[in-house]
Backbone bond lengths (Angstrom), bond angles and torsions (degrees), N, CA, C in turn:
res aa  C-N    CA-C-N  psi(-1)  N-CA   C-N-CA  omega(-1)  CA-C   N-CA-C  phi
1 X - - - 1.463 - - 1.527 108.82 -
2 X 1.317 116.11 132.52 1.462 120.87 -174.51 1.528 109.79 -124.02
3 X 1.360 115.80 127.87 1.465 122.77 178.36 1.534 111.83 52.71
4 X 1.333 115.03 41.93 1.464 121.91 176.43 1.528 108.96 -102.75
5 X 1.331 117.32 134.22 1.464 120.36 178.19 1.532 109.46 -69.20
6 X 1.325 115.60 135.39 1.466 119.67 -179.73 1.520 111.14 -57.75
7 X 1.331 117.45 -39.30 1.461 120.49 -177.71 1.529 112.37 -57.04
8 X 1.322 116.77 -26.64 1.460 120.35 -177.18 1.525 112.32 -73.52
9 X 1.321 117.17 -19.46 1.477 119.88 -175.76 1.528 113.08 -130.69
10 X 1.326 117.66 0.80 1.466 121.22 -171.74 1.523 113.08 -57.34
11 X 1.321 116.98 -32.97 1.469 119.85 -175.81 1.528 112.76 -87.97
12 X 1.319 118.22 0.41 1.466 120.67 178.34 1.531 108.73 -60.79
13 X 1.327 118.28 131.75 1.471 121.03 -175.24 1.531 112.83 -77.37
14 X 1.319 115.85 69.98 1.451 122.45 175.46 1.527 108.25 -137.56
15 X 1.337 118.75 142.65 1.476 120.31 -177.36 1.515 113.16 -68.05
16 X 1.332 117.60 -21.36 1.463 120.81 -175.37 1.521 110.15 -139.86
17 X 1.329 115.68 134.65 1.457 122.40 172.00 1.523 107.71 -121.18
18 X 1.328 117.07 140.19 1.463 121.72 -179.65 1.524 108.94 -120.14
19 X 1.348 116.28 124.45 1.464 121.71 -178.56 1.522 109.46 -134.49
20 X 1.306 117.23 131.77 1.469 121.27 173.55 1.527 108.55 -103.29
21 X 1.336 116.15 141.88 1.461 121.37 -176.66 1.521 109.88 -142.22
22 X 1.331 116.13 137.88 1.465 121.68 175.13 1.524 109.08 -104.12
23 X 1.344 116.01 135.06 1.466 120.89 -178.01 1.524 110.74 -122.05
24 X 1.319 115.97 141.50 1.458 120.82 173.92 1.532 109.07 -69.24
25 X 1.339 118.99 149.15 1.470 121.01 177.58 1.525 111.09 -56.00
26 X 1.313 115.82 134.04 1.462 121.06 178.50 1.509 114.57 86.14
27 X 1.326 118.24 1.56 1.468 120.65 179.24 1.527 110.43 -60.29
28 X 1.314 116.76 129.48 1.463 121.96 177.63 1.517 109.60 -109.68
29 X 1.314 116.32 119.92 1.459 122.00 170.79 1.521 105.94 -94.99
30 X 1.325 115.53 99.14 1.463 119.65 -172.14 1.525 110.45 -65.71
31 X 1.315 115.84 171.45 1.465 122.32 -171.06 1.530 111.26 -51.14
32 X 1.331 115.22 126.04 1.451 121.56 -178.20 1.523 109.14 -156.99
33 X 1.307 116.14 174.95 1.465 121.85 177.58 1.525 108.95 -134.85
34 X 1.326 115.21 162.97 1.462 122.02 172.73 1.528 108.47 -124.10
35 X 1.318 115.47 144.42 1.461 119.79 174.28 1.521 110.14 -65.43
36 X 1.328 115.92 -36.09 1.452 122.46 178.40 1.531 110.57 -91.47
37 X 1.318 115.85 157.10 1.464 120.06 168.35 1.528 108.05 -71.25
38 X 1.330 116.50 158.98 1.458 119.76 -176.96 1.525 111.39 -134.35
39 X 1.324 115.88 138.21 1.460 122.33 163.62 1.516 105.81 -107.37
40 X 1.319 116.87 115.91 1.458 122.69 -178.53 1.524 108.00 -107.02
41 X 1.323 116.44 117.08 1.465 122.40 -174.02 1.519 109.51 -119.77
42 X 1.329 116.81 123.36 1.449 121.81 -179.68 1.517 111.94 -96.93
43 X 1.328 116.94 122.74 1.452 121.73 178.43 1.526 112.06 -83.63
44 X 1.322 116.61 -18.75 1.459 121.62 179.96 1.523 108.24 -156.33
45 X 1.336 116.60 162.98 1.456 120.09 176.85 1.517 113.55 67.24
46 X 1.332 115.09 -163.69 1.462 122.15 -177.69 1.520 110.55 -124.68
47 X 1.327 115.40 150.36 1.454 122.04 172.07 1.528 108.56 -118.45
48 X 1.319 116.50 124.92 1.467 121.82 176.46 1.527 107.03 -104.13
49 X 1.329 115.54 114.23 1.461 122.04 -173.34 1.524 109.50 -112.15
50 X 1.329 115.92 132.66 1.467 120.96 177.35 1.526 109.21 -128.66
51 X 1.335 115.17 138.65 1.458 122.10 171.63 1.522 107.33 -135.86
52 X 1.316 116.20 -179.52 1.460 119.62 176.25 1.528 111.18 -65.94
53 X 1.336 117.22 -18.67 1.462 121.43 -177.89 1.522 113.49 -85.07
54 X 1.345 117.16 -24.55 1.454 118.51 -176.28 1.509 111.99 160.53
55 X 1.335 114.97 -160.14 1.461 121.18 -175.14 1.519 110.16 -132.03
56 X 1.319 115.82 145.54 1.463 123.74 176.70 1.526 108.36 -129.15
57 X 1.306 117.02 150.54 1.459 121.83 163.94 1.515 106.22 -123.23
58 X 1.325 116.20 122.49 1.461 121.62 -173.29 1.528 108.59 -107.35
59 X 1.333 118.27 113.28 1.462 120.47 179.85 1.517 111.46 -75.73
60 X 1.346 117.34 168.80 1.461 119.57 179.78 1.518 112.33 -61.52
61 X 1.324 114.87 152.22 1.468 123.86 -177.91 1.526 111.32 62.11
62 X 1.340 114.79 28.50 1.458 121.78 174.23 1.528 107.32 -132.43
63 X 1.311 116.21 166.00 1.458 118.97 -176.50 1.515 112.17 -133.09
64 X 1.313 115.55 171.89 1.463 120.75 174.66 1.525 107.95 -135.36
65 X 1.323 114.80 134.97 1.462 122.42 176.20 1.513 107.98 -93.44
66 X 1.342 117.10 125.35 1.462 122.57 -179.47 1.529 107.52 -121.65
67 X 1.338 118.39 110.50 1.469 120.27 -177.90 1.523 112.22 -61.63
68 X 1.302 116.04 156.94 1.460 121.64 177.91 1.525 110.23 -58.35
69 X 1.330 116.29 134.50 1.453 121.48 177.36 1.517 115.23 78.48
70 X 1.335 118.67 2.85 1.459 121.97 -177.37 1.526 110.31 -79.03
71 X 1.328 116.33 121.95 1.465 120.48 175.75 1.526 109.34 -67.20
72 X 1.327 116.74 130.77 1.454 120.00 -179.53 1.523 110.17 -156.44
73 X 1.310 114.72 157.12 1.464 121.28 172.26 1.516 107.35 -131.79
74 X 1.322 116.53 148.05 1.459 121.12 -175.60 1.524 109.21 -135.88
75 X 1.327 115.57 130.56 1.461 120.43 171.31 1.521 107.50 -105.92
76 X 1.329 115.05 125.42 1.458 121.83 -177.61 1.528 109.94 -98.35
77 X 1.318 115.91 124.19 1.455 120.81 177.66 1.531 108.95 -109.04
78 X 1.332 115.64 81.36 1.456 120.12 179.23 1.510 113.29 68.01
79 X 1.335 116.79 50.93 1.462 120.89 -170.57 1.525 111.69 -111.12
80 X 1.321 114.86 136.29 1.463 122.68 165.11 1.521 105.80 -110.26
81 X 1.315 117.07 122.19 1.466 120.50 -170.99 1.525 112.67 -111.15
82 X 1.315 113.70 156.75 1.448 123.61 164.37 1.525 105.59 -122.72
83 X 1.316 117.16 120.04 1.466 121.01 -178.76 1.515 110.75 -116.40
84 X 1.325 114.72 139.65 1.449 121.77 169.71 1.522 107.53 -110.14
85 X 1.318 117.24 128.79 1.458 121.98 176.34 1.531 107.21 -111.96
86 X 1.319 115.32 120.02 1.462 121.06 -167.52 1.530 110.62 -119.83
87 X 1.320 115.50 130.63 1.464 120.23 177.08 1.535 109.49 -56.62
88 X 1.351 117.64 138.01 1.469 120.01 -179.00 1.525 113.53 -51.75
89 X 1.318 117.81 -38.48 1.460 120.48 -178.09 1.523 112.08 -67.77
90 X 1.340 117.04 -20.93 1.461 121.12 -178.95 1.530 112.16 -103.34
91 X 1.337 117.26 4.26 1.466 121.01 -175.05 1.532 110.84 -57.25
92 X 1.343 117.30 124.80 1.466 120.04 -176.32 1.524 114.41 -84.75
93 X 1.330 117.58 -5.94 1.463 120.39 179.93 1.523 108.81 -123.68
94 X 1.329 115.58 146.27 1.456 121.02 -179.56 1.524 110.10 -99.99
95 X 1.303 116.61 173.14 1.454 120.97 176.97 1.517 112.10 99.65
96 X 1.328 114.94 162.13 1.455 121.91 -175.33 1.519 112.33 -106.10
97 X 1.333 118.12 3.56 1.457 121.07 -174.66 1.523 111.35 -113.86
98 X 1.319 115.16 152.46 1.460 120.59 174.26 1.530 109.55 -68.47
99 X 1.334 115.40 156.94 1.460 121.66 178.35 1.523 109.59 -141.06
100 X 1.333 116.48 138.84 1.461 121.14 170.55 1.524 107.42 -82.39
101 X 1.327 116.46 130.19 1.457 120.93 -172.01 1.526 111.84 -113.78
102 X 1.328 115.02 139.98 1.459 121.63 168.04 1.528 107.47 -79.02
103 X 1.320 116.84 123.75 1.456 121.07 179.50 1.527 108.50 -97.64
104 X 1.311 116.14 111.86 1.464 121.79 -178.59 1.529 109.92 -69.50
105 X 1.339 117.32 161.76 1.473 119.16 175.84 1.526 112.80 -55.27
106 X 1.345 116.55 -38.13 1.467 119.08 178.80 1.521 110.83 -66.00
107 X 1.332 117.42 -46.43 1.458 120.02 -179.95 1.528 110.34 -63.55
108 X 1.329 117.19 -36.98 1.462 120.87 177.07 1.534 110.18 -58.18
109 X 1.321 116.98 -48.47 1.458 120.40 -179.15 1.527 111.42 -65.60
110 X 1.314 117.08 -36.90 1.465 120.46 177.85 1.528 110.72 -65.23
111 X 1.330 116.47 -39.56 1.462 120.08 178.25 1.530 110.90 -66.03
112 X 1.325 116.40 -38.09 1.463 119.17 175.62 1.535 110.32 -61.99
113 X 1.316 116.03 -44.02 1.464 120.46 -178.50 1.527 111.66 -68.78
114 X 1.327 117.43 -26.01 1.461 120.70 -174.09 1.522 112.83 -66.05
115 X 1.340 117.49 -19.98 1.467 119.86 -178.61 1.520 110.93 -61.05
116 X 1.347 116.47 -23.69 1.465 120.27 -179.08 1.525 112.85 -84.95
117 X 1.339 117.41 -5.01 1.472 119.55 -179.09 1.526 110.64 -72.04
118 X 1.328 118.45 120.59 1.469 119.08 173.22 1.527 109.55 -73.29
119 X 1.317 116.17 163.16 1.465 119.46 179.86 1.529 110.71 -59.29
120 X 1.326 116.64 -45.82 1.472 121.19 -179.89 1.528 109.56 -99.60
121 X 1.328 115.66 63.76 1.455 118.76 179.92 1.529 110.35 -72.93
122 X 1.323 114.83 160.17 1.461 122.01 179.16 1.530 109.08 -77.12
123 X 1.309 116.52 109.21 1.463 120.24 -176.29 1.528 112.27 -67.83
124 X 1.329 117.37 -21.38 1.458 120.33 -178.41 1.530 112.54 -94.10
125 X 1.323 117.77 -6.51 1.454 121.61 -177.26 1.518 112.70 -104.13
126 X 1.350 115.20 -159.47 1.466 121.23 -178.26 1.525 111.48 -60.27
127 X 1.330 117.36 -41.68 1.466 120.08 -178.87 1.529 111.30 -61.81
128 X 1.342 115.94 -39.29 1.455 119.09 177.32 1.518 111.72 -65.27
129 X 1.327 116.84 -38.45 1.469 120.66 177.41 1.524 110.76 -65.54
130 X 1.344 116.58 -38.73 1.466 120.30 177.51 1.523 110.47 -63.01
131 X 1.324 116.85 -43.33 1.468 120.52 179.06 1.526 110.92 -61.51
132 X 1.318 117.31 -43.21 1.462 120.48 -179.95 1.528 111.67 -66.13
133 X 1.328 116.78 -38.21 1.459 119.65 178.57 1.526 110.66 -67.87
134 X 1.327 116.98 -37.04 1.469 120.03 175.04 1.530 110.53 -58.92
135 X 1.315 117.46 -44.26 1.461 121.19 179.79 1.523 111.02 -62.78
136 X 1.324 117.12 -40.83 1.467 120.62 178.74 1.534 110.67 -63.57
137 X 1.332 117.32 -44.34 1.458 120.36 -176.93 1.525 111.78 -70.25
138 X 1.314 117.63 -34.32 1.474 120.42 175.09 1.521 109.91 -64.25
139 X 1.318 116.56 -39.97 1.468 120.01 178.69 1.529 111.17 -61.75
140 X 1.336 117.35 -37.58 1.460 122.09 -175.36 1.531 112.93 -85.11
141 X 1.328 118.72 -10.66 1.463 121.28 -175.17 1.530 111.50 -60.57
142 X 1.311 116.12 135.33 1.455 121.74 177.09 1.527 109.83 -80.63
143 X 1.328 115.63 160.21 1.463 120.33 179.60 1.524 110.79 -98.41
144 X 1.344 114.94 158.69 1.460 121.69 178.80 1.525 109.97 -115.02
145 X 1.354 117.34 150.64 1.464 121.03 -179.11 1.523 112.18 -82.53
146 X 1.326 116.84 67.98 1.461 120.37 -176.70 1.520 111.13 -124.69
147 X 1.313 116.30 44.08 1.462 121.12 -171.97 1.513 110.62 -134.98
148 X 1.328 116.29 135.64 1.465 121.95 173.31 1.527 107.56 -120.75
149 X 1.329 118.15 102.71 1.467 120.50 -176.01 1.524 112.31 -66.97
150 X 1.328 115.34 148.34 1.463 122.53 176.41 1.525 107.85 -104.67
151 X 1.326 118.17 126.63 1.470 120.75 -178.19 1.522 112.82 -69.25
152 X 1.327 115.87 163.43 1.453 121.31 177.97 1.531 111.86 -79.68
153 X 1.328 116.62 -32.00 1.464 119.58 178.82 1.532 109.67 -61.43
154 X 1.329 116.53 126.85 1.470 120.71 -171.56 1.522 112.44 -64.05
155 X 1.329 117.36 -41.99 1.462 120.08 -177.14 1.520 111.29 -68.15
156 X 1.323 116.51 -45.38 1.459 119.96 177.83 1.523 110.46 -66.56
157 X 1.324 117.76 -37.20 1.460 120.94 177.77 1.522 111.04 -60.94
158 X 1.321 116.69 -39.42 1.471 120.42 178.86 1.524 110.71 -63.42
159 X 1.339 117.16 -40.49 1.456 120.64 177.80 1.534 110.68 -64.65
160 X 1.326 116.51 -41.49 1.459 120.56 -179.37 1.521 111.35 -65.87
161 X 1.317 117.49 -42.81 1.461 120.83 -179.82 1.527 111.05 -66.11
162 X 1.321 116.89 -38.38 1.461 119.66 176.80 1.521 111.01 -65.12
163 X 1.336 116.59 -37.70 1.462 120.89 178.98 1.525 110.38 -66.60
164 X 1.323 117.67 -40.16 1.461 120.99 -179.93 1.530 111.53 -61.63
165 X 1.338 116.52 -29.80 1.464 120.01 179.19 1.526 111.32 -77.81
166 X 1.324 117.86 -27.40 1.468 121.44 -179.14 1.528 109.46 -145.28
167 X 1.338 117.30 68.93 1.473 120.89 -175.21 1.526 112.40 -68.70
168 X 1.300 114.79 145.75 1.459 121.54 -178.89 1.530 107.85 -149.48
169 X 1.325 115.99 115.12 1.457 121.26 -174.89 1.523 112.23 -59.65
170 X 1.338 116.81 -25.50 1.460 120.26 -176.38 1.533 113.29 -83.39
171 X 1.319 117.97 -2.10 1.463 119.34 175.81 1.526 109.16 -57.14
172 X 1.312 116.93 128.55 1.461 120.83 -174.85 1.526 111.34 -96.06
173 X 1.322 117.48 140.64 1.471 119.51 177.23 1.523 112.22 -61.68
174 X 1.336 115.91 -27.45 1.474 119.19 178.24 1.526 111.49 -60.15
175 X 1.345 116.64 -37.36 1.464 120.12 179.90 1.521 111.11 -67.90
176 X 1.335 116.60 -40.57 1.459 120.03 177.82 1.522 110.48 -66.54
177 X 1.321 115.95 -40.61 1.466 120.15 179.60 1.527 110.32 -60.78
178 X 1.327 115.76 -41.11 1.466 119.80 -179.91 1.525 110.92 -64.23
179 X 1.328 116.79 -41.09 1.461 119.66 -179.80 1.528 112.05 -65.97
180 X 1.320 116.42 -27.16 1.457 120.76 178.79 1.528 112.59 -95.18
181 X 1.339 115.84 3.04 1.462 121.96 179.17 1.522 111.65 58.19
182 X 1.336 114.48 44.80 1.455 121.00 178.96 1.518 110.07 -126.71
183 X 1.335 116.10 156.42 1.456 119.57 170.46 1.526 108.31 -70.76
184 X 1.328 116.88 162.28 1.454 120.07 -179.43 1.529 110.43 -60.34
185 X 1.320 117.38 -43.31 1.460 120.36 -179.49 1.529 110.78 -63.49
186 X 1.332 116.12 -43.82 1.460 119.99 179.69 1.526 110.83 -64.74
187 X 1.329 116.20 -40.08 1.461 120.10 178.88 1.527 111.36 -62.80
188 X 1.330 117.09 -47.20 1.461 120.20 -178.97 1.520 111.66 -60.21
189 X 1.333 115.90 -40.57 1.464 119.76 178.36 1.535 110.20 -66.60
190 X 1.335 115.97 -43.12 1.455 121.64 -179.75 1.527 111.14 -63.86
191 X 1.332 117.21 -42.35 1.462 121.12 -178.69 1.529 110.86 -63.18
192 X 1.318 116.33 -43.12 1.465 119.75 179.51 1.527 110.86 -66.18
193 X 1.325 116.97 -38.95 1.460 120.27 178.27 1.529 111.04 -61.96
194 X 1.333 116.68 -37.61 1.456 122.23 -174.99 1.532 113.24 -80.28
195 X 1.326 116.88 -31.17 1.469 120.03 -172.76 1.525 114.02 -117.57
196 X 1.337 117.49 -17.44 1.457 120.29 -174.61 1.513 113.03 78.60
197 X 1.333 117.46 7.71 1.462 122.36 -179.03 1.521 109.19 -134.53
198 X 1.328 115.87 155.76 1.456 119.07 171.14 1.528 108.91 -71.78
199 X 1.333 116.36 159.16 1.457 119.02 179.16 1.518 111.24 -60.00
200 X 1.338 117.42 -42.26 1.456 120.86 -178.42 1.522 112.15 -62.82
201 X 1.339 116.96 -41.64 1.468 120.69 179.85 1.521 110.61 -67.83
202 X 1.333 116.31 -40.30 1.464 119.99 179.16 1.520 110.79 -65.85
203 X 1.317 116.50 -43.13 1.473 121.56 179.10 1.530 110.53 -59.30
204 X 1.329 116.71 -44.88 1.466 120.55 178.85 1.521 111.01 -64.48
205 X 1.327 116.49 -40.27 1.464 120.27 179.38 1.524 110.33 -64.03
206 X 1.322 117.43 -42.27 1.461 120.74 179.50 1.528 110.91 -63.41
207 X 1.326 116.85 -37.86 1.463 120.43 177.52 1.528 110.60 -66.23
208 X 1.324 117.10 -38.21 1.458 120.75 177.78 1.526 110.22 -64.08
209 X 1.335 117.06 -43.78 1.458 120.58 179.07 1.524 111.02 -60.30
210 X 1.335 116.64 -37.49 1.465 120.36 179.06 1.520 111.94 -72.04
211 X 1.332 116.23 -30.25 1.469 119.99 -176.42 1.524 111.98 -70.53
212 X 1.333 118.04 -36.01 1.464 120.76 -172.06 1.535 112.94 -59.84
213 X 1.344 119.96 -53.06 1.463 117.76 179.55 1.525 113.01 -66.02
214 X 1.327 118.26 -28.57 1.467 119.99 178.52 1.524 110.77 -69.08
215 X 1.329 115.92 -43.02 1.459 119.25 177.62 1.524 110.58 -65.01
216 X 1.317 116.15 -42.63 1.458 120.58 179.13 1.522 111.39 -63.49
217 X 1.335 116.17 -31.50 1.455 121.28 -179.39 1.515 114.31 -79.81
218 X 1.328 117.51 -2.33 1.459 120.12 174.48 1.516 116.27 107.44
219 X 1.351 118.34 -2.11 1.456 119.24 177.14 1.527 109.93 -68.26
220 X 1.320 116.37 146.83 1.460 120.50 -179.26 1.521 110.90 -73.27
221 X 1.319 115.97 156.37 1.461 121.28 177.56 1.524 109.84 -58.52
222 X 1.316 116.67 -42.59 1.475 120.63 -179.50 1.520 110.83 -61.36
223 X 1.330 117.13 -46.15 1.461 120.79 -178.98 1.520 111.25 -62.02
224 X 1.338 116.31 -45.81 1.463 120.50 -179.02 1.525 110.30 -63.73
225 X 1.322 116.64 -45.44 1.464 120.70 -177.79 1.531 111.23 -60.15
226 X 1.316 116.64 -47.27 1.464 120.04 -177.17 1.531 111.37 -71.01
227 X 1.330 117.42 -37.61 1.465 120.24 178.36 1.525 111.46 -62.28
228 X 1.331 116.50 -33.87 1.463 120.47 -178.82 1.529 112.83 -84.36
229 X 1.331 116.96 -5.53 1.459 119.76 175.20 1.507 115.72 97.77
230 X 1.340 117.72 11.35 1.465 119.60 176.67 1.522 109.91 -74.95
231 X 1.342 116.14 147.65 1.454 120.63 -178.22 1.522 112.42 -66.70
232 X 1.329 116.44 -28.48 1.455 120.41 -177.41 1.516 109.61 -158.80
233 X 1.334 118.48 158.16 1.463 120.65 174.94 1.527 112.49 -59.57
234 X 1.327 116.97 -33.35 1.462 119.26 -179.38 1.525 111.29 -66.83
235 X 1.326 117.52 -37.84 1.463 120.35 177.52 1.526 110.35 -64.10
236 X 1.320 115.57 -40.90 1.467 119.96 177.23 1.522 110.50 -64.75
237 X 1.318 117.43 -43.60 1.471 121.57 -178.58 1.523 111.31 -63.77
238 X 1.336 116.49 -37.38 1.460 120.38 178.55 1.527 110.58 -63.40
239 X 1.346 116.54 -46.38 1.463 120.57 177.20 1.528 110.38 -60.30
240 X 1.317 116.30 -44.23 1.461 121.87 -177.17 1.530 110.98 -60.23
241 X 1.313 115.32 -45.33 1.462 119.86 -178.68 1.524 111.07 -66.32
242 X 1.328 117.20 -39.52 1.457 120.20 179.20 1.528 111.51 -64.05
243 X 1.325 116.57 -37.55 1.456 120.06 -175.39 1.527 113.08 -82.54
244 X 1.340 117.30 -37.75 1.460 120.53 -172.70 1.523 114.42 -115.86
245 X 1.334 116.70 -3.31 1.453 119.00 175.50 1.506 115.22 77.79
246 X 1.327 118.06 9.99 1.461 121.90 176.88 1.522 108.93 -151.97
247 X 1.324 116.77 155.07 1.463 121.11 178.94 1.526 109.09 -76.48
248 X 1.333 118.86 160.33 1.471 120.44 -178.29 1.519 113.80 -55.30
249 X 1.340 117.43 -37.99 1.469 119.02 -179.80 1.521 111.10 -62.41
250 X 1.329 117.08 -34.42 1.458 120.82 176.85 1.513 111.49 -67.29
251 X 1.331 116.21 -37.81 1.461 119.91 177.43 1.521 110.67 -66.75
252 X 1.345 116.76 -42.84 1.468 120.43 -179.75 1.526 110.29 -58.75
253 X 1.318 116.74 -42.88 1.456 120.75 179.42 1.519 110.49 -64.25
254 X 1.339 117.27 -41.55 1.451 121.58 -179.45 1.533 110.69 -66.81
255 X 1.338 117.05 -36.04 1.455 121.37 -176.03 1.512 113.84 -79.71
256 X 1.320 116.50 -9.87 1.459 120.32 -179.64 1.514 110.64 -60.64
257 X 1.337 118.45 137.70 1.459 120.26 179.16 1.516 113.53 -56.50
258 X 1.334 116.56 -24.85 1.471 119.79 -179.34 1.505 112.83 -84.37
259 X 1.355 116.53 -7.48 1.459 119.33 -179.12 1.518 110.44 -69.80
260 X 1.321 115.64 145.58 1.453 119.90 175.84 1.521 108.68 -157.75
261 X 1.288 114.31 172.86 1.444 119.73 -178.28 1.527 113.07 -95.96
262 X 1.313 116.68 9.06 1.454 120.60 176.50 1.503 112.34 82.61
């Protein structure tokens, strides 16, 4: 199914629906929910996903798992998507939080094939087998480190959200501690309790999330690195490779609208 509204088929009695959709660059899908769980897979461009829990940036040929009923908003940067909408009772992944997913070559091919699935596919035939295999592969998909959690504490959450809008690697934990009227030790303990990460790790993750759409948008590695507060492009590239397994130039090539898997 291509460019079909979910509402038109949501009540079809099948555990999985597959819909492909093309979005104009900059399209914002404002905060909404789905009755079904969703696997959102981008064939090109970037997807910026926000929930009450935090923020993700999903590069091309990667996916995001969105649990049923999860409030989320997505900004599409030149994205052609393949989405799976899965009945809650058939959901192959547990947990209440979104996850960035590694899409294996097999899952990629299955998602490509899923566009041919009609809403009322034959559950006992080939289409039913394809749907079941999709569910198995989604369950087995590994996660990627592309998430910056948002704390529950309102004051700290406000600081984190402001940082995500204008990340700067040189931001010092001492400054945040002062704004929260805490000692540095108390702040570090509090930050880890609220986010599950150290301040330094969270800060680096937020900078990485900010770097991806800038690189995809055509900014140079040097410009992005210096804008984010890195001492040199090489220091930024080293961090990038450690976190994502490829250098920034490799990501830029992958994110190009002309990139494909052949």
